[in-house]
Each structure stands twice: as C-alpha cells, then as structure tokens.
C-alpha positions as CSV (number, residue, x, y, z in Angstrom):
1,X,53.0,37.8,-123.1
2,X,49.2,38.2,-123.2
3,X,47.7,40.4,-125.9
4,X,46.7,43.9,-124.6
5,X,43.0,44.6,-124.6
6,X,41.1,48.0,-124.4
7,X,37.6,49.1,-124.2
8,X,37.7,52.7,-125.5
9,X,34.0,53.4,-126.3
10,X,34.0,56.6,-128.4
11,X,37.2,58.0,-126.9
12,X,40.1,58.8,-129.3
13,X,43.6,59.8,-128.6
14,X,45.7,62.0,-130.9
15,X,49.0,61.0,-129.3
16,X,50.2,58.2,-127.0
17,X,53.2,59.3,-124.8
18,X,55.6,56.6,-123.9
19,X,58.4,57.7,-121.5
20,X,61.3,55.5,-121.9
21,X,64.6,55.1,-119.9
22,X,66.2,52.2,-121.8
23,X,65.0,49.5,-119.3
24,X,63.1,46.4,-120.2
25,X,60.5,47.5,-117.6
26,X,59.7,50.7,-119.4
27,X,59.6,48.8,-122.8
28,X,56.8,46.5,-121.6
29,X,54.3,49.3,-122.2
30,X,55.1,49.3,-126.0
31,X,52.7,46.6,-127.1
32,X,49.9,48.5,-125.3
33,X,50.9,51.8,-126.8
34,X,51.1,50.1,-130.3
35,X,47.6,48.6,-129.9
36,X,46.1,51.8,-128.7
37,X,47.7,53.9,-131.4
38,X,46.5,51.5,-134.2
39,X,43.0,51.3,-132.8
40,X,42.7,55.2,-132.4
41,X,44.8,56.0,-135.5
42,X,47.1,57.9,-133.1
43,X,50.8,58.9,-133.2
44,X,53.1,57.4,-130.5
45,X,55.4,59.9,-129.0
46,X,58.5,58.1,-127.5
47,X,60.2,60.3,-125.0
48,X,63.5,59.9,-123.2
49,X,64.9,62.5,-120.7
50,X,68.6,62.8,-119.9
51,X,69.1,64.0,-116.3
52,X,71.6,66.9,-116.1
53,X,73.5,68.4,-113.2
54,X,71.2,70.5,-111.1
55,X,68.2,68.2,-112.0
56,X,69.5,65.4,-109.9
57,X,70.3,65.9,-106.2
58,X,74.1,66.0,-105.5
59,X,74.8,65.6,-109.2
60,X,76.9,68.8,-109.1
61,X,79.3,67.5,-106.4
62,X,81.1,64.8,-108.4
63,X,84.3,66.7,-108.9
64,X,84.0,66.3,-112.7
65,X,85.0,69.2,-114.9
66,X,82.4,71.1,-117.0
67,X,84.0,70.0,-120.2
68,X,84.1,66.4,-119.2
69,X,80.5,66.6,-118.0
70,X,79.4,68.1,-121.2
71,X,81.2,65.4,-123.2
72,X,79.6,62.6,-121.2
73,X,76.2,64.3,-121.6
74,X,76.7,64.4,-125.4
75,X,77.6,60.7,-125.4
76,X,74.6,59.9,-123.3
77,X,72.4,61.9,-125.7
78,X,73.9,60.1,-128.7
79,X,73.1,56.7,-127.0
80,X,69.6,57.8,-126.1
81,X,68.9,59.1,-129.6
82,X,70.1,55.8,-131.1
83,X,67.8,53.9,-128.7
84,X,64.8,56.1,-129.6
85,X,65.5,55.8,-133.4
86,X,65.8,52.1,-133.1
87,X,62.6,51.8,-131.1
88,X,60.7,54.2,-133.4
89,X,61.8,52.1,-136.5
90,X,60.5,48.9,-134.8
91,X,57.1,50.6,-134.3
92,X,56.9,52.0,-137.8
93,X,57.4,48.4,-139.1
94,X,54.3,47.6,-137.3
95,X,52.3,50.4,-139.1
96,X,52.5,53.0,-136.2
97,X,53.2,56.7,-136.8
98,X,56.0,57.5,-134.3
99,X,57.9,60.6,-133.1
100,X,61.0,60.4,-130.9
101,X,61.6,63.3,-128.4
102,X,64.9,63.6,-126.4
103,X,65.2,66.2,-123.7
104,X,67.6,67.3,-120.9
105,X,66.4,68.0,-117.5
106,X,64.4,66.5,-114.6
107,X,62.4,63.6,-116.1
108,X,59.3,64.2,-113.9
109,X,59.2,67.9,-115.1
110,X,60.1,67.2,-118.7
111,X,57.6,64.4,-119.3
112,X,54.6,66.3,-117.9
C-alpha cells in the first residue's frame, strides 16, 4: 500500500470521523485517517452504526419476536464494540488519540 499524502496548507481538523462497518474496504481509510490526525494533532472518531428494525426497509417483516430481535441486537452491539475497541487500540499504539462511538439507527442519519 502506498503512503497517504496530504497537502493541508494552514487548515487544521479537530476530529477525523471514520465510519466503519467491519469490512476491509472501510478499513482502507485508516492509514489516511492516522496520517491526517498525526499531522493535525487531531482526534480520530471511529463510528459504527447498528441498523435496527424500522431503519432498514422490510426489517420488521421477518417473523422474529421482539425479545429475539433485542437479544440479537445486543450481540451485534457487543461484536461491534469489541471491533471498535480493537481498532482504537491499534490506532493508539501508533500515537493517535481515538474515540469509539457505537450507535443504533439508520447509518446515513447517524453518521451525519
């Protein structure tokens, strides 16, 4: 992978938002976010959004009981939090200040 390069001029960024979904494609932005954060002395905010019924079309028509859906949602949140914690730890080891944010809802709305 080639090294990310930036030409920032006098611009500074307080936070660098990195939406993640657990995919390798989403993780490809991490070297750029680290480089930008280190250059600007910024904090990286790792965000993952867990879609819930009502935020995804037809998600409520699965025939799954509410208690089962809630249990599955909690398991998904635990997996996502573990992933965010692991990713944040890796960035901290590179000298970056990191915050992990986990939300429920429609990703497009929660990220913005």
